[in-house]
C-alpha positions in Angstrom: -5.4 44.9 -44.0 -2.0 43.9 -42.8 -1.2 40.2 -42.5 -0.1 40.6 -38.9 -3.4 42.3 -37.9 -5.4 39.7 -39.8 -3.5 36.9 -38.2 -4.0 38.4 -34.7 -7.8 38.7 -35.4 -8.1 35.1 -36.6 -6.2 33.7 -33.6 -8.1 36.0 -31.2 -11.6 35.0 -32.4 -10.7 31.3 -32.8 -9.8 31.2 -29.1 -12.9 33.2 -28.0 -15.2 30.9 -30.0 -13.5 27.8 -28.6 -14.1 29.0 -25.0 -17.8 29.9 -25.9 -18.4 26.5 -27.4 -16.8 24.7 -24.5 -19.0 26.7 -22.1 -22.1 25.9 -24.1 -21.2 22.2 -24.3 -20.8 21.9 -20.6 -23.2 24.4 -18.9 -22.1 23.3 -15.4 -18.7 24.8 -16.0 -19.7 27.7 -18.1 -18.8 30.2 -15.4 -15.2 28.9 -15.4 -15.0 29.4 -19.1 -16.4 32.9 -18.6 -13.3 33.6 -16.4 -11.1 32.1 -19.1 -12.6 34.5 -21.6 -12.1 37.5 -19.4 -8.5 36.4 -18.6 -7.9 35.9 -22.3 -9.3 39.4 -23.1 -6.8 40.9 -20.7 -3.9 39.0 -22.1 -4.9 39.8 -25.7 -5.3 43.5 -24.9 -1.8 43.6 -23.3 -0.3 41.7 -26.3 -2.0 44.1 -28.7 -0.8 47.1 -26.8 2.8 45.7 -26.7 2.6 45.0 -30.5 1.5 48.6 -31.1 4.1 50.1 -28.8 7.0 48.1 -30.3 5.7 49.0 -33.8 5.4 45.3 -34.8 1.9 46.3 -35.9 1.5 49.8 -37.4 -2.0 50.5 -38.7 -1.9 53.0 -41.5 -5.1 52.6 -43.4 -8.7 52.9 -42.0 -9.2 49.2 -42.7 -6.1 48.3 -40.5 -7.4 50.6 -37.7 -10.8 48.8 -37.9 -8.8 45.5 -37.7 -7.2 46.7 -34.5 -10.6 47.7 -33.1 -12.1 44.3 -33.9 -9.3 42.6 -31.9 -10.5 44.2 -28.7 -13.0 42.9 -26.3 -15.6 45.6 -27.2 -16.6 43.7 -30.4 -16.4 40.3 -28.7 -18.7 41.5 -25.8 -21.2 42.8 -28.3 -21.1 39.5 -30.3 -21.4 37.3 -27.2 -24.3 39.5 -26.0 -26.0 39.2 -29.4 -25.6 35.5 -29.6 -26.9 34.9 -26.0 -29.9 37.2 -26.6 -31.2 34.9 -29.3 -30.5 31.7 -27.4 -33.4 30.2 -25.6 -32.5 28.9 -22.2 -34.4 26.2 -20.3 -35.8 27.6 -17.1 -36.0 24.2 -15.4 -35.1 20.6 -16.1 -36.3 17.7 -14.0 -36.1 13.9 -14.2 -38.1 10.9 -13.1 -38.1 7.1 -13.6 -41.1 5.1 -14.8 -41.4 1.7 -16.5 -37.6 1.1 -16.9 -37.2 4.4 -18.6 -35.8 7.8 -17.5 -38.0 10.8 -18.3 -36.9 14.4 -18.7 -39.1 17.5 -18.5 -37.8 20.8 -19.7 -39.7 24.0 -19.1 -39.0 27.3 -21.0 -40.3 30.7 -19.9 -40.8 34.0 -21.7 -38.0 36.5 -20.8 -40.3 39.5 -20.3 -43.2 38.0 -18.3 -41.6 34.9 -16.8 -44.7 32.9 -17.8 -44.3 29.4 -19.1 -43.6 29.4 -22.9 -43.2 25.6 -23.5 -43.0 22.3 -21.7 -41.1 19.5 -23.4 -41.1 15.8 -22.4 -38.4 13.3 -23.3 -38.0 9.6 -22.7 -34.7 7.7 -22.6 -34.4 4.8 -25.0 -33.0 2.8 -22.2 -32.8 2.9 -18.4 -29.5 4.9 -18.4 -30.9 8.1 -20.0 -28.2 8.1 -22.7 -30.3 8.9 -25.8 -33.4 11.1 -25.4 -36.5 11.0 -27.7 -39.5 13.2 -27.7 -42.4 11.7 -25.7 -45.7 12.6 -24.1 -47.6 15.8 -24.7 -45.7 18.9 -25.4 -47.5 22.1 -24.4 -47.1 25.6 -25.9 -48.4 28.7 -24.2 -48.9 32.3 -25.1 -47.4 35.1 -23.0 -50.7 35.5 -21.3 -50.8 31.8 -20.3 -53.3 30.5 -22.8 -52.6 27.1 -24.4 -51.6 27.6 -28.0 -51.1 24.0 -29.0 -50.5 20.5 -27.8 -48.5 18.0 -29.7 -48.4 14.3 -28.6 -45.3 12.2 -29.2 -44.6 8.6 -28.7 -41.0 7.4 -29.2 -40.1 10.6 -31.1 -43.0 10.2 -33.6 -45.8 12.7 -33.6 -49.2 11.2 -32.9 -52.2 12.9 -34.6 
C-alpha cells in the first residue's frame, strides 16, 4: 500500500478513535462528539476526494484501493456500530446518602425484552462520592425475570 494512503488511514482512524474515547469518557457530552465525528467524516471525505482528483494519491493495486475504501466513513460506521452493539449500557443510575456515605445504584436491562438484567450497588469511600466500591447485594436476573444469583459485598469484598 502506498505510504500516503497508509498515512491518511492512520491519521483518519486516530482522530476517529480519539473522538469516540472522549465521548465514552464524558457521556454527558457524547452527542457533541458525535457531531464532531460526522463533521470530521465530511472533511476527511472532501480531502480524500481532492487528493484523488489532484493525483496526489493514485491507487493502482487492489490493496491501495482497499486502503482508499477503509478511509471512508462506511468502515468507520460499521466499526462504531459493532463496538456499541457489544457495549452494555446502564439503563438507570441513582444516588442516595446514608451514614456519611454516598450510594450509587446502577440498573442494566436486556436489550430485547427490556427486563432488568442486573442491579449493582456501590458505596463511596467518603462523603464526596469520589471512589466507588461494590457494596450491598447485587442481583442478577434471567430474561424472564427470575433471580439467577445474589452476591453480597461489603466494602468491595464478597461476603459468602
